[in-house]
C-alpha positions in Angstrom: -19.2 -3.7 1.6 -22.1 -6.1 2.3 -22.4 -7.2 5.9 -23.2 -10.8 7.0 -26.6 -9.7 8.2 -27.4 -8.1 4.8 -26.2 -11.3 3.0 -28.6 -13.3 5.1 -31.4 -10.7 4.6 -32.2 -10.6 8.3 -33.3 -7.0 8.4 -33.8 -4.0 6.1 -32.3 -1.6 8.8 -28.6 -1.1 8.2 -28.0 -0.5 11.9 -29.6 -3.8 12.9 -27.6 -5.5 10.1 -24.4 -3.9 11.3 -25.1 -4.9 14.9 -25.9 -8.5 13.9 -22.8 -8.6 11.7 -20.7 -7.5 14.6 -22.3 -10.1 16.9 -21.6 -12.8 14.3 -17.9 -11.8 14.1 -17.7 -11.9 17.9 -19.1 -15.4 17.8 -16.6 -16.4 15.1 -13.7 -14.8 17.0 -14.7 -16.8 20.2 -15.0 -20.0 18.2 -11.6 -19.5 16.6 -10.2 -18.7 20.1 -11.6 -21.9 21.5 -10.3 -24.0 18.5 -6.8 -22.5 18.9 -6.8 -22.9 22.7 -8.2 -26.5 22.7 -7.3 -28.2 19.4 -3.9 -26.7 18.8 -2.9 -27.0 22.4 -3.9 -30.7 22.3 -1.8 -31.2 19.2 1.2 -29.4 20.7 1.2 -31.9 23.6 2.3 -34.5 21.1 5.6 -32.7 20.6 8.5 -32.8 23.0 9.3 -29.1 22.6 7.6 -26.7 25.1 8.0 -23.7 22.9 4.8 -24.4 20.9 2.7 -24.1 24.0 4.1 -20.7 24.8 3.5 -19.5 21.2 -0.1 -20.7 21.4 -0.5 -18.7 24.6 0.7 -15.6 22.8 -1.2 -15.8 19.5 -4.7 -16.8 20.4 -5.6 -13.4 21.8 -4.3 -11.4 18.8 -6.2 -13.7 16.4 -9.4 -13.1 18.5 -8.9 -9.3 18.3 -8.1 -9.5 14.6 -11.4 -11.2 13.8 -13.2 -8.9 16.1 -11.7 -5.7 14.6 -12.4 -7.0 11.1 -16.0 -7.4 12.1 -16.1 -3.8 13.4 -14.5 -2.5 10.2 -17.1 -4.3 8.0 -19.9 -3.2 10.2 -18.8 0.5 10.0 -18.5 0.2 6.2 -22.0 -1.3 5.9 -23.5 1.9 7.4 -21.9 3.8 4.4 -20.7 6.8 6.4 -18.6 9.6 4.9 -15.1 8.9 3.6 -13.5 10.9 6.4 -15.3 8.8 9.0 -14.3 5.6 7.2 -10.7 6.8 6.9 -10.3 7.7 10.6 -12.3 4.7 11.9 -10.3 2.2 9.9 -7.0 4.1 10.7 -7.6 3.8 14.4 -8.8 0.2 14.3 -6.0 -1.0 12.0 -3.4 0.9 14.1 -4.7 -0.8 17.3 -4.5 -4.1 15.5 -0.9 -3.3 14.4 0.1 -2.5 18.0 -1.5 -5.8 19.3 0.4 -7.8 16.8 3.6 -5.8 17.5 3.4 -6.8 21.2 2.6 -10.4 20.2 5.5 -10.5 17.8 8.0 -9.1 20.4 6.9 -11.7 22.9 7.1 -14.6 20.4 10.5 -13.3 19.3 11.7 -13.2 22.9 10.6 -16.8 23.4 12.3 -18.0 20.2 15.5 -16.1 20.9 15.7 -17.3 24.5 15.3 -20.9 23.4 17.7 -20.6 20.5 20.4 -18.9 22.6 20.1 -21.5 25.4 20.6 -24.3 22.9 23.5 -22.6 21.3 24.9 -21.9 24.7 24.7 -25.6 25.6 26.7 -26.5 22.5 29.3 -23.6 22.2 29.4 -22.4 25.8 28.4 -19.0 24.7 27.5 -16.6 27.6 23.7 -16.3 28.1 24.2 -12.6 28.8 23.7 -12.1 25.1 20.0 -12.8 25.3 19.0 -9.2 26.3 21.2 -7.7 23.6 19.6 -9.9 20.8 16.1 -9.3 22.2 16.6 -5.5 22.2 18.0 -5.5 18.6 15.2 -7.6 17.3 12.6 -5.6 19.3 13.8 -2.4 17.6 13.5 -4.1 14.1 9.9 -5.2 14.9 8.9 -1.8 16.2 10.4 0.0 13.2 8.5 -2.4 10.8 5.2 -1.9 12.6 5.7 1.9 12.6 6.1 1.8 8.8 2.9 -0.2 8.6 1.1 2.4 10.7 2.4 5.2 8.6 1.1 3.4 5.5 -2.3 3.0 7.1 -2.5 6.7 7.7 -1.1 7.4 4.2 1.9 9.2 5.5 4.7 9.4 3.0 7.7 7.5 4.6 10.1 8.0 1.7 11.9 11.0 3.3 12.1 9.1 6.6 13.6 6.0 4.8 16.1 8.2 3.0 17.1 9.9 6.3 17.3 6.6 8.1 19.5 5.2 5.3 21.9 8.1 5.5 22.0 7.9 9.3 22.4 4.1 9.1 25.3 4.4 6.7 27.1 6.9 8.9 26.6 4.7 12.0 27.7 1.6 10.1 30.9 3.4 8.9 31.7 4.7 12.4 31.1 1.2 14.0 32.4 -1.0 11.1 34.8 -2.8 13.4 32.1 -3.5 16.0 29.8 -4.7 13.2 32.5 -6.9 11.8 33.1 -8.4 15.2 29.4 -8.9 15.7 29.0 -10.9 12.5 32.2 -12.7 13.2 30.7 -13.8 16.5 27.6 -15.0 14.7 29.7 -17.1 12.3 31.5 -18.6 15.4 28.2 -19.5 17.0 26.9 -21.0 13.7 30.0 -22.8 12.6 30.9 -23.9 16.2 34.7 -24.4 15.5 35.2 -24.6 19.2 33.5 -24.3 22.6 34.4 -23.2 26.1 36.9 -25.6 27.6 38.5 -26.5 24.3 42.2 -26.1 23.7 43.0 -24.2 20.5 46.1 -23.1 18.7 46.0 -19.8 16.8 47.7 -18.8 13.6 50.7 -17.3 15.4 51.2 -20.3 17.6 49.4 -19.2 20.8 47.8 -22.1 22.5 45.3 -22.0 25.3 41.9 -22.9 26.7 38.8 -21.1 25.5 37.2 -19.5 28.6 34.7 -17.1 27.0 32.9 -16.6 23.7 31.2 -13.2 23.5 29.5 -11.1 20.8 32.6 -9.0 20.2 35.5 -11.2 21.1 36.8 -14.6 22.2 39.1 -15.1 25.2 41.6 -17.9 25.7 43.9 -18.6 28.7 47.4 -19.9 27.9 49.3 -22.4 30.1 51.2 -19.4 31.5 47.9 -18.0 32.8 48.0 -15.2 30.3 44.6 -14.0 29.0 44.4 -13.4 25.2 41.4 -11.5 23.8 40.8 -12.0 20.1 38.2 -10.0 18.1 35.7 -12.3 16.5 36.3 -10.8 13.1 39.9 -12.1 13.3 38.7 -15.5 14.7 36.2 -15.9 11.8 39.0 -15.3 9.2 41.8 -17.2 10.9 43.1 -20.8 10.8 42.4 -22.3 14.2 43.5 -25.8 15.3 41.1 -27.3 17.9 43.0 -29.9 19.8 39.9 -31.0 21.7 37.8 -31.9 18.7 36.4 -34.1 17.4 37.5 -36.1 20.5 38.8 -34.7 23.8 41.8 -37.1 23.7 45.1 -35.7 22.5 48.0 -37.5 20.8 51.5 -37.0 22.2 54.6 -37.5 20.1 58.0 -38.2 21.8 60.8 -38.1 19.2 64.1 -39.8 20.4 67.3 -41.2 19.0 69.5 -44.2 19.8 73.0 -45.0 18.7 73.7 -47.3 15.8 74.1 -50.8 17.0 71.3 -50.6 19.5 68.9 -53.5 19.7 65.7 -52.0 18.1 63.4 -54.6 19.6 64.6 -53.7 23.1 64.2 -50.0 22.3 60.6 -50.6 21.2 59.7 -52.8 24.2 61.2 -50.3 26.6 59.3 -47.4 25.1 56.0 -49.3 25.2 56.5 -50.4 28.8 57.2 -46.7 29.8 54.0 -45.6 28.1 52.0 -48.3 29.7 53.1 -47.3 33.2 52.2 -43.6 32.8 48.8 -42.9 34.4 48.0 -40.1 31.9 48.4 -42.4 28.8 45.3 -44.2 27.6 45.3 -47.9 27.0 42.9 -47.5 24.1 44.1 -46.5 21.5 47.2 -48.4 22.3 50.6 -46.6 22.3 52.8 -47.4 19.4 56.5 -46.9 18.5 57.7 -46.0 15.0 61.2 -46.3 13.5 61.2 -43.1 11.6 64.6 -42.9 9.8 68.3 -43.6 9.7 69.9 -40.4 10.9 73.4 -39.1 10.3 74.6 -40.5 13.6 71.5 -42.1 15.2 68.4 -44.3 14.7 65.4 -42.0 15.0 62.3 -43.4 16.8 59.0 -41.8 17.8 56.7 -42.8 20.7 53.1 -42.0 20.0 50.4 -42.3 22.7 47.1 -40.8 23.6 46.3 -38.8 26.7 43.0 -37.8 28.2 43.0 -34.1 27.3 45.3 -31.5 25.8 45.9 -29.8 29.1 48.0 -32.8 30.2 50.4 -32.6 27.2 53.3 -30.7 28.9 53.2 -32.7 32.1 53.0 -36.0 30.3 55.8 -35.2 27.9 58.0 -34.3 30.9 57.2 -37.6 32.7 57.8 -39.7 29.5 61.1 -37.9 28.8 62.4 -38.5 32.3 61.2 -42.2 32.2 62.9 -42.8 28.8 66.2 -41.3 30.0 66.2 -43.5 33.1 65.1 -46.6 31.3 67.7 -46.2 28.6 70.5 -45.7 31.0 69.4 -48.8 33.0 69.1 -50.9 29.8 72.5 -49.7 28.4 70.9 -48.0 25.4 73.0 -45.1 24.3 71.4 -41.8 23.4 73.8 -40.2 20.9 74.7 -36.6 20.8 76.6 -34.5 18.2 80.4 -35.1 18.3 83.1 -33.6 16.2 86.7 -34.8 15.8 89.3 -32.1 15.4 92.5 -32.9 13.5 95.4 -30.5 14.0 97.7 -30.5 11.1 101.3 -29.5 11.5 102.0 -26.9 8.9 105.6 -26.4 9.8 108.0 -27.4 7.1 
């Protein structure tokens, strides 16, 4: 390998050329460090995100040492030492470089994960306690990858290690399949964002409640009876879930009711709209409406539809509206029919 000094024919001495080549690489490394620190940092100020500044702080030193170690390797090669010296010198230098980048990669990874989890937490309400878990898992992946690179540098056969790791990984995966399924189910919940903390959801089996926690393993909802339901994320990811709080927090209430045949339907509609307008939980926009649904067997069937501020007010609002309808109908003389049966007794005596 020809050094920079030999290329420029500065000296006939290989040691002087190696030294001058090393000095040249030190200068290049310092220039690159200044360019990254000054130019890239100035460009990063044009963006709103603060993450690029932190990444620049973490990469400019590894880049400096990469150029410097490259210069040392080329300088050593220019002296044409024995193969053993070259092997061990390059092995040590490249291993040091791998460790430097391993530390930098872990720190950059932590910055990205922290920012990503915080943004997801703001949207989904996911607990921020997941940050250390994700950081530890990714740190292990990075360290294992760097270890394989170091083994490759020292020409260590890693095939038996990979085979052993594969067998051990398969055994662990089989033993913890439910945990892994819940983990990936939690990831799908975080990515798809079908609900967030504070939303009212209805599960497949009819349970309804407020989402109070979204974890890595499970999701928890609290019902109106103050009962806590914990659902594994693997089930959540494969279930039909109705989110009553999305896409808008408002919730539509339906009040079905019946009046007797012969009732004045205009009076019925006006009475129902007046009742809805007086209820403090009912929104004025969208406006409440009344629908004449069908002619029943013994009644005219109507439905009052109105919007309330949030799903949690459904039960209380339905109660208030039902009470108000009963009182208003009684006062207006509107009959609410109920099932009646006429019994005819036949005299079978002859």
